N, C-alpha and C positions, 0 to 999 in steps of 0.2 A: 536620472539615474534611479531615483525611488521608483518611478515608473515601470522601469524596466525590471526590477527587482520583485515590484508587485507582480508583472506579468510572468515572470519565472516561478512566484510562489503559486499562481494560479494553474499554471502548467503541470507542477508537479502535484498539486491537488487532483487534477484531472486524470493524472498519469495513474496515482494512487487508488482512484476510484474504480477506473478501468480495470487496474488488476485484481482489485477485490471482486468486481463481476466475474472475471475470469475465472480466479480461485474457487468462487462459488459453483460456475458452470462445471468446472473440474471436478470436484467434490460429488456434485450431482451424478457426473458420468460414471463415477466410481461406488454410487449407491448410497452415499451420505445426505440425508435430508437436509435442505437448507431453506431458511427462511428467508426470503428477499425482502420481507417487511422489516425484519429486524437485523439485516445485513450489518449497518453501520454500528449497532451496538454490539454483536456477536462477532464481529470480525477477528477479533484476537483468538477466539474459540477455532474458527474456522482455519485461520491463518495455522495455527498450531496441529490441526489436523490433518492439513494441506502438507505440511512440513513432514509429519510423522509419516502419513501414507506413502509420500514419494520416496522418502528417505527407506521406507520398508521395501518398496519396490526396485529402486535402482541403486540404493546405497549412496545416493547424493539428493541433496535438497532439490526440488523443483524449481525451476527458473522464477515462477510467478511469486514465489516468497519473495527474492530479492527485488522484483519488479514492483512489490508493495512497500517494502522496508525503505529502499534506497531513496525513493522520490519523497517520503515523508521526514527521512532525515535531512535531505536536502531543503527541504521547505522550513524545517527548524532553523538550520544554520541561515539561509537567506532572510529568514524572519528576524533572527538575532544582529544580522549585519543590517537590515533596514532600521530598526530600532536604534543601533548605534548611530548610524548616519543621520537619524533624525532628531537625536538629542545631542549632537556634537555641536 
């Protein structure tokens, strides 16, 4: 059970990393300078910029925003479940 939870947590992490790279690429297409070296540190700034830009362009938040936020929340919940199961 714990191995499958760890696997799901890793999948969520990979999903979030892929989404952050796609967000950076999308921002660069829109003329925003993105530093890939500092991407992990600056991702919240880029996420906010992506949200703002897509909201202004289409009136809706872009789907990549949710492809970053949802797997991180899922990983958090799965980690809490894993900790509860381990210390039960």
